[in-house]
VEXDREN-2710 file (C-alpha; in Angstrom, 1 decimal):
% VEXDREN-2710
k/r/px/py/pz
1/MET/96.8/105.7/43.7
2/ALA/98.4/101.9/44.4
3/GLU/99.0/100.5/41.0
4/ARG/98.0/97.0/40.4
5/VAL/99.8/93.9/39.8
6/LEU/98.1/91.4/37.8
7/ALA/99.4/87.9/38.5
8/PRO/100.5/85.7/36.0
9/PRO/97.7/83.6/34.4
10/GLU/98.2/80.0/36.0
11/VAL/99.8/77.8/33.5
12/ARG/97.8/74.1/33.4
13/PRO/100.1/71.3/32.4
14/ALA/98.7/70.2/29.2
15/ALA/96.5/67.2/28.6
16/PRO/98.6/64.0/27.8
17/VAL/98.4/62.8/24.2
18/ARG/96.9/59.4/24.0
19/GLY/99.2/57.4/21.5
20/LYS/97.8/54.7/19.2
21/GLY/99.6/52.2/21.7
22/SER/97.2/53.1/24.0
23/ALA/94.4/53.3/22.3
24/TRP/94.6/50.1/20.9
25/ARG/95.3/48.6/24.2
26/GLY/92.2/50.3/25.8
27/GLU/90.2/49.0/22.7
28/ALA/91.3/45.5/23.0
29/GLY/90.6/45.8/26.7
30/ARG/86.9/46.3/25.3
31/LEU/87.2/43.1/23.2
32/LEU/88.2/41.4/26.1
33/GLU/85.2/42.3/28.3
34/VAL/82.9/41.1/25.7
35/VAL/84.5/38.4/25.1
36/ALA/84.1/37.3/28.3
37/LEU/80.1/38.2/28.4
38/VAL/79.8/36.5/25.2
39/GLY/81.2/33.1/26.9
40/LEU/78.7/33.4/29.8
41/VAL/75.6/33.9/27.7
42/VAL/76.4/31.8/25.2
43/THR/79.8/29.8/24.8
44/GLN/79.1/27.9/28.6
45/PRO/75.7/27.3/28.4
46/LEU/75.4/25.8/24.9
47/LEU/78.8/23.7/25.5
48/ASP/77.0/22.6/28.7
49/VAL/74.1/21.2/27.2
50/LEU/76.1/19.9/24.1
51/GLY/78.6/18.5/26.3
52/ARG/76.2/16.8/28.4
53/SER/74.3/15.3/25.0
54/PRO/77.1/13.3/23.1
55/ASP/74.2/11.1/21.6
56/PHE/73.7/14.8/20.2
57/PHE/77.1/13.7/18.1
58/LEU/76.2/10.0/17.5
59/PHE/72.8/10.7/16.1
60/HIS/74.3/13.2/13.4
61/ARG/77.0/10.8/13.0
62/ALA/79.3/13.5/13.4
63/PRO/83.3/13.4/12.5
64/ARG/85.6/14.7/15.4
65/ALA/86.8/17.5/13.0
66/ASP/82.9/18.8/13.0
67/VAL/82.5/18.5/16.7
68/LEU/85.9/20.3/17.0
69/LEU/84.5/22.9/14.3
70/LEU/81.6/23.7/15.7
71/VAL/83.2/24.1/19.2
72/ALA/85.2/26.8/17.8
73/LEU/82.3/28.4/16.3
74/ILE/80.7/28.7/19.4
75/ALA/83.5/30.3/21.2
76/ILE/84.5/32.6/18.5
77/ALA/81.5/33.3/16.1
78/PRO/79.3/34.9/18.5
79/THR/82.0/38.0/19.5
80/VAL/82.2/38.8/15.5
81/PRO/79.5/41.4/15.7
82/PHE/80.4/43.0/18.6
83/ALA/83.9/43.6/17.5
84/LEU/82.4/44.5/14.0
85/VAL/80.3/47.1/16.5
86/GLY/83.5/48.3/18.0
87/ALA/85.2/49.0/14.6
88/ILE/82.3/51.0/13.7
89/GLY/82.3/52.9/16.8
90/LEU/86.2/53.6/16.1
91/VAL/85.6/55.5/12.8
92/ALA/82.5/57.6/14.5
93/GLY/85.2/58.7/17.2
94/ARG/85.6/58.1/21.1
95/PRO/82.6/59.5/22.6
96/VAL/80.5/57.1/19.8
97/ARG/82.7/54.7/20.7
98/ALA/82.2/54.7/24.7
99/ALA/78.9/54.4/24.3
100/LEU/78.2/51.8/22.0
101/HIS/80.4/49.8/24.3
102/THR/78.3/50.7/27.1
103/LEU/75.2/49.3/25.5
104/VAL/77.0/45.9/23.9
105/VAL/77.7/45.5/27.7
106/GLY/74.4/46.8/29.0
107/LEU/72.6/44.0/26.4
108/LEU/75.1/41.0/27.7
109/LEU/74.5/41.4/30.8
110/ALA/70.8/42.1/30.3
111/ALA/70.8/38.3/28.4
112/LEU/72.8/37.0/31.3
113/ALA/70.7/37.9/33.7
114/VAL/67.5/36.3/32.0
115/GLN/69.4/33.0/32.5
116/VAL/70.4/33.6/36.0
117/GLY/66.7/35.0/37.0
118/ARG/65.0/31.9/35.0
119/HIS/67.0/30.0/37.6
120/LEU/66.7/31.7/40.6
121/THR/63.5/33.7/40.1
122/PRO/59.8/32.4/39.6
123/LEU/59.5/35.1/36.9
124/ARG/59.2/34.2/33.2
125/GLY/58.4/35.9/30.1
126/VAL/57.8/39.7/29.8
127/PRO/58.6/40.3/33.5
128/LEU/61.7/38.6/33.1
129/LEU/62.7/40.6/30.1
130/LEU/61.8/43.8/31.8
131/VAL/63.6/43.1/35.3
132/ALA/66.5/41.6/33.0
133/GLY/66.6/44.9/31.0
134/VAL/66.6/46.7/34.2
135/ALA/69.6/44.8/35.6
136/GLY/71.0/45.2/32.4
137/GLY/71.3/49.0/32.2
138/VAL/72.0/49.2/36.1
139/ALA/75.4/47.0/35.6
140/ALA/75.9/48.7/32.6
141/ALA/75.5/52.2/34.5
142/ALA/78.2/50.8/37.0
143/HIS/80.4/49.2/34.8
144/ARG/80.7/52.6/32.9
145/ARG/81.6/54.6/36.5
146/TRP/83.8/52.2/37.8
147/ARG/86.7/50.5/36.0
148/ALA/87.2/47.8/38.5
149/LEU/84.0/46.4/36.9
150/GLY/86.3/46.1/33.7
151/ARG/89.2/45.0/34.8
152/VAL/87.4/42.0/36.0
153/LEU/85.5/40.9/33.1
154/ARG/89.1/41.1/31.4
155/VAL/90.5/38.5/33.2
156/ALA/87.1/36.4/33.0
157/ALA/87.9/36.4/29.4
158/VAL/89.6/33.1/29.7
159/GLY/86.1/32.1/30.3
160/PRO/85.7/30.2/26.8
161/LEU/89.1/28.8/26.7
162/VAL/88.0/26.8/29.7
163/PHE/84.6/25.6/28.7
164/VAL/86.4/24.9/25.6
165/GLY/88.7/22.5/27.8
166/LEU/86.3/21.4/29.9
167/PHE/84.0/20.2/26.7
168/VAL/87.1/18.5/25.4
169/PHE/87.9/16.9/28.3
170/ALA/86.0/16.4/30.9
171/SER/82.4/16.3/29.4
172/PRO/80.1/13.1/28.6
173/ALA/80.7/14.0/24.8
174/SER/84.6/13.9/25.0
175/ALA/84.0/10.4/24.4
176/VAL/83.2/11.9/20.8
177/VAL/86.2/13.6/20.4
178/LEU/88.8/11.8/22.4
179/PRO/88.0/7.9/22.0
180/GLN/90.0/5.7/24.0
181/GLY/90.2/2.0/23.1
182/HIS/88.6/0.0/20.9
183/GLY/88.8/-3.0/22.8
184/GLY/85.9/-5.2/24.5
185/ALA/86.0/-9.0/25.9
186/ALA/84.5/-11.1/23.7
187/GLY/82.0/-13.7/24.8
188/VAL/83.3/-17.8/24.8
189/ALA/81.3/-19.9/22.9
190/GLY/79.9/-22.5/24.8
191/ALA/78.1/-26.1/24.0
192/GLY/75.0/-25.8/21.9
193/ALA/73.1/-23.8/18.8
194/HIS/74.2/-20.5/18.0
195/PRO/70.6/-19.2/16.4
196/PRO/70.5/-15.9/15.0
197/VAL/69.6/-13.1/16.6
198/VAL/66.7/-10.5/15.4
199/MET/66.6/-7.7/17.9
200/ILE/64.7/-4.3/17.3
201/VAL/64.5/-1.9/20.2
202/LEU/61.9/0.7/19.7
203/ASP/62.2/4.2/21.7
204/GLU/59.9/5.8/24.0
205/LEU/56.9/3.7/23.7
206/PRO/55.3/2.8/27.3
207/LEU/53.8/-0.8/27.3
208/VAL/49.7/1.2/28.5
209/SER/49.7/2.2/24.5
210/LEU/49.5/-1.0/22.8
211/LEU/46.9/-2.7/26.1
212/GLY/43.3/-2.8/25.8
213/PRO/41.1/-2.9/28.4
214/ASP/41.7/-6.3/29.7
215/ARG/45.6/-5.4/30.0
216/ARG/46.3/-7.9/26.7
217/ILE/47.7/-6.5/23.5
218/ASP/44.8/-4.2/21.6
219/ALA/45.1/-6.9/18.6
220/ALA/42.1/-4.7/16.8
221/ARG/44.6/-1.4/16.5
222/TYR/47.8/-3.3/16.9
223/PRO/47.2/-6.5/14.9
224/HIS/50.9/-7.0/14.6
225/PHE/51.9/-6.5/18.2
226/ALA/49.3/-9.2/18.9
227/GLU/50.8/-11.5/16.2
228/LEU/54.2/-11.3/17.6
229/ALA/52.5/-11.5/21.2
230/ALA/50.9/-14.7/19.8
231/GLY/54.1/-16.4/19.0
232/SER/56.4/-15.5/21.6
233/THR/57.1/-15.0/25.3
234/TRP/55.6/-11.7/26.5
235/TYR/57.5/-10.4/30.1
236/ARG/54.3/-8.6/30.3
237/ASP/56.2/-7.0/34.0
238/ALA/59.1/-5.5/32.0
239/THR/61.1/-2.2/33.4
240/GLY/63.6/-0.5/31.1
241/VAL/66.1/1.1/33.6
242/SER/66.2/5.0/32.6
243/GLY/64.0/7.4/30.5
244/TRP/67.3/8.6/28.7
245/THR/68.2/6.4/25.4
246/PRO/71.8/7.6/26.2
247/TYR/71.7/5.8/29.7
248/ALA/69.0/3.4/29.0
249/LEU/70.3/1.2/26.0
250/PRO/73.9/0.8/27.0
251/ALA/72.2/-0.5/30.5
252/MET/70.3/-3.2/28.4
253/LEU/73.3/-4.1/26.2
254/THR/76.0/-4.5/29.0
255/GLY/73.5/-6.3/31.5
256/ARG/74.7/-3.3/34.3
257/TYR/72.5/-0.6/35.6
258/PRO/73.8/3.1/34.5
259/ALA/76.6/4.3/37.0
260/LYS/78.3/7.1/35.6
261/PRO/77.2/10.3/33.1
262/VAL/79.2/9.0/30.1
263/ALA/78.8/8.6/26.3
264/PRO/76.7/5.8/24.9
265/HIS/80.0/5.2/23.0
266/TYR/82.1/2.2/22.6
267/SER/85.1/3.8/24.2
268/ARG/83.2/4.2/27.4
269/TYR/81.1/0.7/27.3
270/PRO/83.9/-1.2/25.4
271/ASP/82.1/-4.3/26.9
272/ASN/78.4/-4.8/25.3
273/LEU/76.3/-7.1/23.4
274/PHE/78.6/-6.6/19.9
275/THR/81.6/-7.5/21.5
276/ALA/80.4/-10.2/23.1
277/LEU/79.3/-11.8/20.2
278/GLY/81.2/-10.2/17.7
279/GLY/84.1/-12.8/18.2
280/LEU/81.3/-15.9/16.8
281/TYR/78.7/-13.4/14.7
282/ASP/78.4/-11.6/11.8
283/ILE/77.0/-8.0/13.3
284/LYS/74.7/-5.8/11.6
285/ALA/73.9/-3.1/13.6
286/GLU/71.6/0.1/13.1
287/GLU/72.2/2.0/15.9
288/SER/70.9/6.0/16.0
289/ILE/71.5/8.0/19.2
290/THR/74.0/5.5/20.4
291/ARG/77.5/4.5/19.1
292/LEU/78.0/0.8/20.9
293/CYS/79.4/-1.3/18.0
294/PRO/82.6/-0.6/17.6
295/PRO/83.7/-0.1/13.8
296/SER/86.0/-3.5/14.2
297/ARG/82.9/-5.3/14.5
298/CYS/80.5/-3.4/12.4
299/GLU/79.5/-0.5/10.2
300/GLN/76.1/1.6/9.7
301/PRO/76.1/2.8/6.4
302/VAL/72.6/4.7/6.5
303/SER/73.0/7.5/8.4
304/PRO/70.7/10.9/9.5
305/GLU/71.5/14.3/8.0
306/GLN/75.2/15.1/8.3
307/GLY/77.3/17.6/8.3
308/LEU/78.3/20.5/9.9
309/GLY/75.7/23.2/8.9
310/VAL/73.4/20.4/10.7
311/LEU/75.4/20.6/13.8
312/VAL/75.1/24.8/13.2
313/ARG/71.4/24.6/12.5
314/GLU/70.5/22.0/15.5
315/SER/72.6/24.2/17.7
316/GLY/70.9/27.3/16.8
317/LYS/67.7/26.0/17.9
318/LEU/68.9/24.9/21.3
319/LEU/70.6/28.3/22.0
320/ARG/67.1/29.9/21.4
321/GLN/65.8/27.5/24.3
322/VAL/69.0/28.0/26.7
323/THR/68.4/31.8/26.5
324/ALA/64.6/32.3/26.0
325/PRO/63.0/33.7/29.4
326/VAL/60.5/31.1/29.3
327/ASP/60.9/27.7/30.9
328/SER/61.6/24.7/28.5
329/ARG/62.9/21.5/29.1
330/ILE/66.1/21.7/27.0
331/ASP/66.8/18.1/25.1
332/PRO/68.4/17.9/22.3
333/GLU/66.5/14.0/21.6
334/ASP/63.9/16.0/21.0
335/SER/65.1/16.9/17.9
336/TYR/65.7/13.7/16.0
337/ARG/63.6/11.8/13.3
338/GLU/63.9/9.1/11.5
339/GLN/65.5/10.2/7.5
340/THR/62.8/8.4/5.2
341/ARG/63.9/6.2/2.5
342/ALA/63.2/8.9/-0.5
343/GLU/65.8/11.3/1.7
344/ALA/68.4/8.6/1.7
345/GLY/67.6/7.9/-1.9
346/LEU/67.5/4.1/-1.0
347/ASP/65.6/2.4/-3.6
348/ALA/62.1/1.8/-2.7
349/ALA/61.4/-1.9/-4.5
350/GLU/60.0/-3.6/-1.5
351/PRO/57.2/-6.0/-2.2
352/VAL/53.4/-4.9/-1.1
353/PRO/52.3/-6.4/1.7
354/ASP/49.4/-8.3/1.8
355/ASP/47.0/-5.3/3.4
356/PRO/44.6/-3.5/1.5
357/LYS/44.0/-1.0/4.4
358/PHE/48.1/-0.1/4.3
359/ARG/48.5/1.8/0.8
360/TRP/52.4/1.2/1.2
361/ASP/52.6/1.1/-2.4
362/THR/51.8/4.8/-2.7
363/LEU/53.8/5.4/0.7
364/ASP/56.7/3.4/0.3
365/ASP/59.0/6.6/0.4
366/ASN/58.0/7.2/3.8
367/GLN/59.3/4.2/5.3
368/PRO/62.4/5.4/8.0
369/ALA/65.7/4.6/5.8
370/ARG/67.3/2.5/8.6
371/PHE/64.3/0.2/8.9
372/THR/64.6/-0.5/4.4
373/THR/68.3/-1.3/4.9
374/PHE/67.5/-3.4/8.2
375/LEU/64.4/-5.4/6.0
376/ALA/67.2/-5.9/3.3
377/GLY/69.3/-7.6/6.0
378/LEU/67.4/-10.1/7.0
379/ARG/68.4/-13.0/5.4
380/PRO/70.1/-16.8/6.4
381/ALA/73.7/-16.9/6.0
382/ASN/76.3/-19.3/6.6
383/ARG/77.5/-17.8/10.1
384/PRO/75.5/-16.9/13.2
385/THR/74.4/-13.4/12.6
386/LEU/73.0/-10.8/14.7
387/HIS/70.7/-8.4/13.0
388/PHE/69.7/-4.9/15.0
389/LEU/67.7/-2.0/15.0
390/HIS/67.2/1.0/17.1
391/LEU/64.3/2.5/15.4
392/LEU/63.4/6.1/16.9
393/MET/59.7/5.4/16.6
394/PRO/57.2/5.9/18.1
395/HIS/59.5/8.4/19.2
396/SER/58.2/12.1/19.1
397/PRO/58.5/13.8/16.8
398/TRP/54.9/12.8/15.6
399/VAL/54.7/12.7/11.8
400/TYR/53.1/9.7/10.7
401/LEU/49.0/8.5/10.5
402/PRO/48.3/5.2/10.8
403/SER/48.4/4.7/7.3
404/GLY/51.7/5.7/6.6
405/ALA/51.0/9.4/5.4
406/ARG/53.4/11.7/7.0
407/TYR/51.8/15.5/7.8
408/ALA/53.8/18.8/9.0
409/ALA/53.3/20.0/12.6
410/PRO/54.8/23.2/14.6
411/GLU/58.5/22.1/16.2
412/ASP/57.4/24.1/19.2
413/LEU/53.6/23.0/19.8
414/PRO/53.1/22.1/23.4
415/ASN/52.9/18.6/24.7
416/ASP/51.6/19.1/28.3
417/GLY/48.8/21.4/29.7
418/ALA/45.1/21.4/29.2
419/GLY/43.9/20.1/25.9
420/TRP/47.7/20.0/24.4
421/VAL/48.3/16.8/26.6
422/ASP/45.3/14.7/24.7
423/LEU/46.6/16.2/21.7
424/ALA/50.4/14.9/22.1
425/ARG/48.7/11.5/22.9
426/ALA/46.3/11.0/19.7
427/ARG/49.7/12.0/17.7
428/HIS/51.6/9.3/20.2
429/LEU/49.2/6.7/19.4
430/ALA/48.6/7.2/15.6
431/GLN/52.5/6.8/15.0
432/LEU/52.5/3.5/17.2
433/SER/49.9/2.0/14.6
434/TYR/52.4/3.0/11.7
435/THR/54.7/1.8/13.7
436/ASP/52.6/-1.9/14.5
437/ARG/52.6/-1.7/10.7
438/LEU/56.6/-1.7/10.6
439/ILE/56.6/-4.7/13.0
440/GLY/53.7/-6.5/10.7
441/GLU/56.5/-6.0/8.0
442/THR/59.3/-7.4/9.8
443/LEU/57.4/-10.3/10.5
444/ARG/56.6/-11.0/7.2
445/THR/60.1/-10.7/6.4
446/LEU/61.1/-13.1/8.5
447/ARG/58.6/-15.6/7.6
448/ALA/59.5/-15.0/3.9
449/THR/63.3/-16.1/4.3
450/GLY/62.7/-18.9/6.7
451/LEU/64.7/-16.8/9.1
452/TYR/61.7/-16.7/11.6
453/ASP/61.8/-20.4/12.9
454/GLN/65.6/-20.4/13.4
455/ALA/65.7/-16.9/15.3
456/LEU/65.6/-15.7/18.5
457/VAL/63.7/-12.7/18.1
458/LEU/63.1/-9.5/20.2
459/VAL/61.4/-6.9/20.0
460/THR/61.2/-4.1/23.3
461/ALA/61.5/-0.2/23.6
462/ASP/64.4/1.6/26.0
463/HIS/61.5/3.3/27.8
464/GLY/57.8/5.1/27.7
465/VAL/57.1/8.1/28.6
466/SER/54.0/9.7/30.5
467/PHE/51.0/11.7/29.1
468/ARG/49.1/12.5/32.6
469/LYS/48.5/15.5/32.7
470/ASP/51.1/17.9/34.6
471/TRP/53.5/15.0/34.8
472/GLN/54.4/15.0/30.8
473/GLY/57.6/13.5/29.4
474/ARG/60.4/11.1/30.8
475/GLY/61.8/13.3/33.5
476/LEU/62.3/12.4/37.6
477/ASP/58.7/14.3/38.4
478/ALA/56.9/12.1/35.6
479/ILE/59.0/9.1/36.9
480/THR/57.6/9.8/40.8
481/HIS/53.8/10.7/39.6
482/ALA/53.6/8.2/36.3
483/SER/56.3/5.3/36.4
484/ASP/53.5/3.0/34.9
485/GLN/53.9/4.8/31.5
486/VAL/57.7/5.6/31.7
487/SER/58.6/2.9/33.0
488/TRP/57.1/-0.2/31.8
489/VAL/57.7/-0.9/28.2
490/PRO/57.0/-3.9/25.9
491/LEU/58.8/-7.2/25.7
492/PHE/58.4/-9.8/23.5
493/VAL/61.1/-12.8/23.5
494/LYS/60.7/-15.9/20.3
495/GLU/63.1/-18.5/20.7
496/PRO/64.0/-20.4/18.0
497/GLY/61.5/-22.8/17.1
498/GLN/58.7/-21.1/19.2
499/ARG/55.5/-21.3/18.1
500/SER/52.7/-20.2/20.6
501/GLY/52.6/-17.3/22.8
502/ARG/52.8/-17.4/26.7
503/VAL/53.0/-14.5/29.3
504/ASP/55.6/-14.2/31.7
505/ASP/54.7/-12.2/35.1
506/ARG/58.5/-12.6/36.4
507/ASN/60.0/-9.0/37.6
508/TRP/61.9/-8.3/34.4
509/GLN/64.7/-5.4/34.3
510/HIS/66.4/-4.3/31.4
511/VAL/69.6/-5.1/32.7
512/ASP/68.0/-8.9/32.4
513/LEU/68.2/-8.2/28.6
514/LEU/71.9/-9.1/28.2
515/PRO/72.0/-12.5/30.2
516/THR/68.6/-13.8/28.8
517/ILE/70.3/-13.4/25.1
518/ALA/73.7/-15.1/26.2
519/ASP/72.0/-18.0/27.6
520/GLU/69.7/-18.3/24.2
521/THR/72.8/-18.1/21.8
522/HIS/75.2/-20.4/24.4
523/VAL/77.6/-17.7/25.4
524/ARG/79.1/-16.8/27.8
525/ILE/79.5/-13.3/29.0
526/PRO/82.8/-12.5/30.6
527/TRP/82.1/-9.3/32.7
528/ARG/80.0/-9.4/36.0
529/MET/76.4/-8.5/35.3
530/ASP/73.8/-6.7/37.5
531/GLY/70.7/-8.8/34.9
532/ARG/69.1/-12.1/35.5
533/SER/68.7/-14.8/32.6
534/ALA/65.0/-15.5/32.0
535/LYS/65.9/-18.9/32.2
536/GLN/67.1/-18.4/35.6
537/ALA/64.3/-18.2/38.5
538/PRO/62.8/-14.9/39.0
539/ARG/63.6/-12.7/41.6
540/GLY/62.0/-12.9/44.8
541/ASP/60.5/-10.0/45.4
542/GLY/58.8/-7.1/43.2
543/ALA/61.8/-4.6/43.9
544/LYS/62.2/-2.5/40.9
545/VAL/65.0/0.6/39.9
546/PHE/64.7/3.6/37.9
547/TYR/67.6/6.1/37.1
548/ASP/66.7/9.6/36.1
549/ARG/71.0/10.1/36.4
550/PRO/73.1/7.4/36.7
551/GLY/74.3/6.0/40.1
552/GLU/71.2/7.2/41.6
553/PRO/68.4/4.9/41.7
554/VAL/64.8/5.5/42.1
555/PRO/62.3/2.4/44.0
556/ILE/59.9/2.2/41.9
557/THR/56.5/0.3/42.7
558/GLY/53.7/-1.2/40.9
559/ALA/52.7/-3.9/38.6
560/VAL/51.8/-4.5/35.2
561/PRO/49.8/-0.8/34.4
562/ALA/45.9/-0.4/33.3
563/PRO/45.2/1.5/30.4
564/PRO/44.0/5.1/30.8
565/ALA/40.2/5.4/30.1
566/PRO/40.1/6.8/26.3
567/PRO/38.2/9.8/26.2
568/ALA/34.9/9.1/24.5
569/PRO/34.5/10.1/21.3
570/ASP/32.7/13.0/20.6
571/PRO/29.0/12.1/18.7
572/LEU/29.9/15.0/16.1
573/ILE/33.0/13.1/14.5
574/GLY/31.8/11.6/11.3
575/THR/28.9/13.8/11.2
576/ARG/28.1/16.0/8.2
577/VAL/27.9/19.4/9.1
578/ARG/24.4/21.1/9.4
579/GLU/25.4/24.8/9.9
580/GLY/23.7/27.2/12.2
581/PRO/24.5/31.3/12.3
582/ALA/27.5/32.8/12.1
583/GLY/29.9/32.3/14.6
584/GLY/32.9/34.3/14.3
585/MET/36.3/34.6/12.9
586/ALA/39.6/32.0/12.9
587/THR/42.9/31.9/12.4
588/VAL/44.1/28.6/10.7
589/ALA/48.0/28.9/10.2
590/ASN/48.2/26.3/7.7
591/LEU/45.2/27.2/5.8
592/ALA/47.1/27.0/2.2
593/ALA/47.5/23.4/2.8
594/PHE/44.6/22.1/2.1
595/ARG/44.4/24.2/-1.5
596/ALA/45.9/21.4/-3.5
597/VAL/46.3/17.7/-1.6
598/ASP/48.1/14.8/-3.1
599/PRO/47.3/11.9/-1.2
600/ALA/49.6/10.0/-3.2
601/ARG/52.7/11.7/-2.3
602/GLY/52.2/10.1/1.3
603/GLU/51.7/13.7/2.5
604/LEU/48.2/15.0/4.4
605/PRO/47.3/18.2/6.1
606/ALA/46.3/16.1/9.0
607/LEU/47.0/18.5/11.8
608/VAL/45.5/21.9/11.8
609/TRP/46.4/24.9/14.0
610/GLY/45.6/28.3/14.7
611/THR/43.8/30.9/16.8
612/VAL/40.5/32.8/17.6
613/PRO/39.8/36.3/19.2
614/ALA/40.2/36.4/23.0
615/SER/36.1/37.2/23.3
616/VAL/36.2/33.3/22.9
617/PRO/36.5/31.6/25.8
618/ASP/39.0/28.8/27.1
619/GLY/36.4/25.5/26.7
620/THR/34.6/26.6/23.7
621/ARG/34.5/23.4/21.6
622/LEU/35.6/23.7/18.1
623/ALA/34.5/21.1/15.6
624/VAL/37.1/21.1/12.6
625/ALA/35.7/19.4/9.3
626/VAL/37.3/18.6/6.1
627/ASN/34.9/18.4/3.0
628/GLY/31.9/18.6/5.1
629/THR/32.6/16.0/7.6
630/VAL/33.4/16.6/10.9
631/GLY/37.2/14.7/11.9
632/ALA/37.8/16.4/15.0
633/VAL/36.4/18.4/18.4
634/VAL/38.7/20.2/20.2
635/PRO/38.8/22.7/23.1
636/VAL/39.8/26.3/22.5
637/VAL/42.9/26.8/25.2
638/ARG/44.9/29.3/26.9
639/PRO/47.3/30.8/24.0
640/ASP/50.5/28.9/23.9
641/LYS/54.4/30.9/23.6
642/GLY/53.3/30.8/19.6
643/GLY/49.7/32.1/20.2
644/ARG/48.0/29.2/19.3
645/ARG/44.7/28.3/21.2
646/PHE/43.5/25.2/19.2
647/ALA/44.9/22.2/17.1
648/ALA/43.3/19.6/15.7
649/PHE/44.5/16.4/14.6
650/LEU/42.8/14.5/11.9
651/PRO/44.3/10.7/11.3
652/ASP/41.7/9.8/9.0
653/ASP/42.6/9.9/5.2
654/ARG/39.7/9.2/3.9
655/LEU/38.6/13.4/4.8
656/PHE/41.0/13.4/2.0
657/THR/40.6/14.1/-1.6
658/ALA/42.8/14.7/-4.3
659/GLY/43.0/18.3/-5.5
660/PRO/41.6/21.6/-3.3
661/ASN/39.8/20.4/0.0
662/ARG/37.7/22.5/2.0
663/LEU/38.2/22.8/5.6
664/GLU/35.8/24.5/8.0
665/LEU/35.9/25.7/11.7
666/TYR/32.4/25.5/13.5
667/ARG/31.9/26.4/17.0
668/VAL/29.8/24.2/18.7
669/GLY/27.2/25.3/21.0
670/ALA/25.8/24.2/24.1
671/ASP/22.8/22.3/22.0
672/GLY/25.3/20.9/19.8
673/GLY/24.4/23.5/16.9
674/LEU/27.0/24.3/14.8
675/ARG/28.2/28.4/13.8
676/PRO/30.7/28.6/11.5
677/LEU/33.7/30.4/11.6
678/THR/35.6/32.5/8.9
679/LEU/38.9/31.3/8.6
680/SER/41.8/33.4/7.4
END
């Protein structure tokens, strides 16, 4: 028997032991991949929105250091939690670390897929989230399988630096970070008097909101605007030049149509009203979301909320909009709100108006702080003075009742769609009634100080806003389908010594404002303007242009707009309730606000919102009663993104009493009968 010879066992080379240097290089590579993805998901979209919105920083009076700190936080901070996850994974071992990294990559890719899908597909909401989740999972698996994808991401880690560089050096907001020059051309004083100038620019006020059925100022609802019209020239065919304040206001104050998307900052518009009059006039300017008056000409002592914390908080809200799987008009201006005199800590010792309907004596803390400062400065002076105020009224957010009382409302309440657009317009009109009170205060102060007869007084608005269903807002669609509400604005010019009112229906465009002021003040403007003074012959045609984007004029046509027909008041409003059989359940989100109401504090629960069971069909009418009196009748609508199916506005202060108030909801039957709903 032959002896078997056993072959020696195969000796395999030992697997190389990875050194610490190799492990750290691998970890650094993973971190770079996360940096790249966070840059695409967070840094780029957020800096893109903020870079195109220099007014965000101007409104909050953000110094350069705070802007740069915010940009650094946006570029760096979102990566930190993922780096901590990686560190935890290292402690748990390589398999856990690899799994965690794949999970992180998948989540970030899914978040990126949400943003891409929202722009490229019709999917929204849960379907978009599901598709994005699948896409993120597939992409994460591919990343785990093929190293080439990781290498691409590591190269892309330079992205956040690029995005920061574009923001600092190339975006419109760069003017806030890198202002260039303060000089502007001064006007040349001509022969003639140089009267004081009082100029108020309101915001988001369509002319149609002021008009009655006869296309005149509705004197019953807006007595002080009617008083202003009765003593000034009303340019009834006046139109703004843009639906966006950062473009509209510079056009008004430079006499030039918007040409480039640059910041409303003195370094980008060195030639403007303030520099033109600044050599001859003292300047008292209260700007809001512009900074056109250079520091060499004026200071603005009253400001809204400031500080890095406010910038971070508001940027977080924008990020939620940017990354959400639903459509949303991302506009930082939606968050702008006038600070009240109480919030600013200003002295509230203003005299009480002679108006028994207006409880200013108890609600004066609600007066906007910059308006208070503006009023305090309306005094005659030895030198000609320009008193300028850009007031964010009646601009949203709508929080004022006609009396001056404030009320709370959800920030994400819809402004368009069935039911919601009517609610938005009602709130807008209530805030406009309060704005009318502010105009009355201005006129009273001007007369009390003797400045009224001496001064050139101008009151206008930078743009309007559409409340037309399906075309709500100020964007290009609203301009195209509802230009009468977006473009036409009120404009009143009272010349020095003018006593009687008149109407001028010339084709006025807001680039005509500075040439008109120059003629009235006898100052020659040393730069070319697109506008035409009201002292010149009117334009020969009715052609008008509007700019959704600078340099891209959109022709608009029309004449003095007719106000939309107001909805007929529901006959139930103002009646005492008469209950029928039980009608079901309802949830009121702010029910607790009715337990202790203190009208003297200037706050009332005048907006009620909530939901009803899905079994209640859309269109069902709900009557909302306070202390036994019906204050509103509203329809049940499809749930909004917050799950709300109704919201009712109660602008009549007389419904409320001090102490506990009884809120009741009723389902209105076809016969007009009321079936009470149990509230929770």
